[in-house]
Each structure stands twice: as C-alpha cells, then as structure tokens.
C-alpha positions as CSV (number, residue, x, y, z in Angstrom):
1,M,96.0,161.0,115.1
2,F,94.2,158.4,117.2
3,G,91.8,157.6,114.3
4,F,94.7,157.1,111.9
5,V,96.5,154.6,114.3
6,F,93.2,152.8,115.1
7,G,92.4,152.5,111.4
8,T,95.8,151.2,110.6
9,L,95.6,148.6,113.3
10,C,92.2,147.5,112.0
11,L,93.6,147.2,108.5
12,V,96.6,145.1,109.7
13,G,94.2,142.8,111.6
14,F,91.9,142.4,108.7
15,V,94.8,141.5,106.3
16,S,96.2,139.1,108.9
17,V,92.8,137.3,109.2
18,Y,92.3,137.5,105.5
19,R,95.5,135.7,104.7
20,R,95.2,133.2,107.6
21,R,91.8,132.1,106.6
22,G,92.8,131.7,102.9
23,W,90.1,134.0,101.6
24,G,92.6,135.6,99.3
25,R,93.6,132.4,97.6
26,H,90.4,130.3,97.6
27,G,87.5,132.7,97.9
28,W,85.3,132.1,100.9
29,H,85.9,128.4,100.6
30,G,89.0,128.7,102.8
31,W,87.1,129.2,106.0
32,H,87.2,126.0,108.1
33,G,84.6,126.7,110.7
34,H,81.5,124.4,110.9
35,G,82.9,121.9,108.4
36,W,82.9,124.4,105.6
37,H,85.9,123.4,103.6
38,R,87.2,124.3,100.2
39,G,84.9,123.0,97.6
40,S,82.3,121.4,99.9
41,F,79.5,123.7,99.2
42,G,77.7,121.5,96.7
43,R,78.6,118.1,98.3
44,R,77.3,116.4,101.4
45,G,74.9,118.9,102.6
46,G,76.8,122.1,101.9
47,W,74.8,125.1,102.6
48,A,71.9,123.3,104.3
49,M,74.3,121.5,106.7
50,Y,76.2,124.7,107.4
51,R,72.9,126.5,108.1
52,A,71.7,123.8,110.4
53,F,74.9,123.8,112.4
54,E,74.7,127.5,112.7
55,E,71.1,127.5,113.9
56,L,71.8,124.6,116.3
57,D,75.0,126.3,117.6
58,T,76.8,123.0,117.5
59,T,80.4,122.4,118.7
60,P,83.0,121.0,116.4
61,G,82.7,117.6,118.2
62,Q,79.0,117.5,117.7
63,E,79.4,118.4,114.1
64,K,81.9,115.6,113.6
65,A,79.5,113.1,115.2
66,I,76.6,114.2,113.1
67,R,78.6,114.2,109.9
68,S,79.9,110.7,110.7
69,A,76.4,109.4,111.4
70,L,75.0,110.9,108.2
71,G,78.0,109.6,106.2
72,E,77.3,106.0,107.4
73,L,73.6,106.4,106.4
74,R,74.7,107.8,103.0
75,S,77.0,104.9,102.3
76,S,74.3,102.4,103.3
77,L,71.8,104.1,101.0
78,A,74.4,104.1,98.2
79,E,74.6,100.3,98.4
80,M,70.9,100.1,97.8
81,R,71.0,102.3,94.7
82,P,71.7,99.5,92.2
83,D,68.6,97.6,93.5
84,L,66.4,100.6,93.0
85,R,67.7,101.2,89.5
86,A,67.0,97.6,88.6
87,V,63.4,98.1,89.8
88,R,63.0,101.2,87.7
89,T,64.4,99.4,84.7
90,Q,61.9,96.5,85.2
91,L,59.0,98.9,85.5
92,A,60.1,100.7,82.3
93,Q,60.3,97.4,80.4
94,T,56.9,96.5,81.6
95,L,55.5,99.7,80.3
96,T,57.1,99.3,76.8
97,A,55.9,95.7,76.4
98,E,53.0,94.8,74.1
99,Q,51.0,93.2,76.9
100,F,50.8,94.8,80.4
101,D,52.0,92.4,83.0
102,G,50.4,93.4,86.3
103,P,52.0,90.6,88.4
104,Q,55.4,91.6,87.2
105,V,54.8,95.2,88.2
106,E,53.6,94.0,91.7
107,A,56.7,91.9,92.0
108,S,58.9,94.8,91.1
109,L,57.2,97.1,93.5
110,D,57.4,94.4,96.3
111,R,61.2,94.4,95.8
112,Q,61.2,98.2,96.1
113,V,59.1,98.1,99.3
114,Q,61.6,95.5,100.7
115,A,64.5,97.8,99.9
116,F,62.8,100.7,101.6
117,G,62.1,98.4,104.5
118,R,65.8,98.2,105.1
119,V,66.1,102.0,105.3
120,G,64.0,102.2,108.5
121,P,66.5,100.7,110.8
122,L,69.3,102.7,109.2
123,V,67.5,106.0,109.7
124,A,66.6,105.0,113.3
125,H,70.2,104.3,114.0
126,T,71.4,107.6,112.5
127,L,68.8,109.6,114.4
128,G,69.8,107.9,117.6
129,Q,73.4,108.9,117.0
130,I,72.4,112.5,116.3
131,H,70.1,112.5,119.3
132,E,73.0,111.4,121.5
133,A,75.3,114.2,120.1
134,L,72.9,117.1,120.8
135,D,71.7,118.7,124.0
136,P,68.0,119.0,124.8
137,D,67.7,122.6,123.5
138,Q,69.4,121.6,120.2
139,R,67.1,118.6,119.9
140,R,64.1,120.9,120.2
141,R,65.4,123.2,117.5
142,L,66.3,120.3,115.2
143,A,62.7,118.9,115.7
144,R,61.4,122.3,114.6
145,F,63.5,122.1,111.5
146,L,62.2,118.7,110.6
147,E,58.6,119.6,111.3
148,A,58.8,122.8,109.2
149,G,60.3,121.1,106.2
150,P,63.0,122.1,103.7
151,G,61.9,125.7,103.4
152,Y,62.8,126.5,107.1
153,C,66.5,127.0,106.5
C-alpha cells in the first residue's frame, strides 16, 4: 500500500513539474535555468554557453553579467563586419584581374589588420567584465576551458 501511495505522489509531482516547466508544450526548450530559453539553442552560444555555465556553476546574476558583456562584444564585432567584407571583395577583385597588383593587396590587408587592431581593446574590456563577475575558482576553471580549446566542453 505504501508503494502505491509513494508512486502516485511521485507521478503527481512529475506531472506538476512537467507542466510548470513547459516541457509538454515546448519540448525541453521551456526550461529557464542557466539562460536556456525557448529557441535559444542555436543562437548566442546555445549549448556551449549552457555547458560553460554548468561547469563554472555560475549564479543567475553572474550569467546575466557574462551574457551582457558578450552581447556588447558581439554588437561591436557586428559593426566591423561590413569593413571585413569589403576587404574580402577587394582581395577577390585583385585575384581576378589580368595583372596582379601587390600594393593593392597590401593596402587591403593593412585595412584588415587595422580592423583587427580595434578588436583587442574590445576583447580586453569583455574579459575584464567576465573576470569581475566570477570568483577565483570559477576563473581558474574558465582558464582551463580557454587553454584546452573548443573540444573541452
């Protein structure tokens, strides 16, 4: 008799959590822990970001600060994208020309180097914000992630 009552209570609890989390309506996308929202798997870090937050054992406040810092970096890099496309176009035109123009290639590459030179301070600022949001143990774990490369997660 006890097993039946216990099993029924477990089932009621499971259904309650199932409906509250939205798993029945939206698949696993309805779970809102660690920034994992409906439809955000493939955008803005998705699985990798979720995995990093899990491994670092971050709080929601830390996650918000990190996402904000990375969002600022992403928007700054997006502003540079047209310049980099223009450099690619110029290099492609140089390759299709009858005569190879070495100075034009060097000028195009110089513009690209200048664009990447603007990235350094942006990345430093973002890493500073992330450093500020994490405690020393989390920083050590994040450093191991970065050192190991993309296959770590």
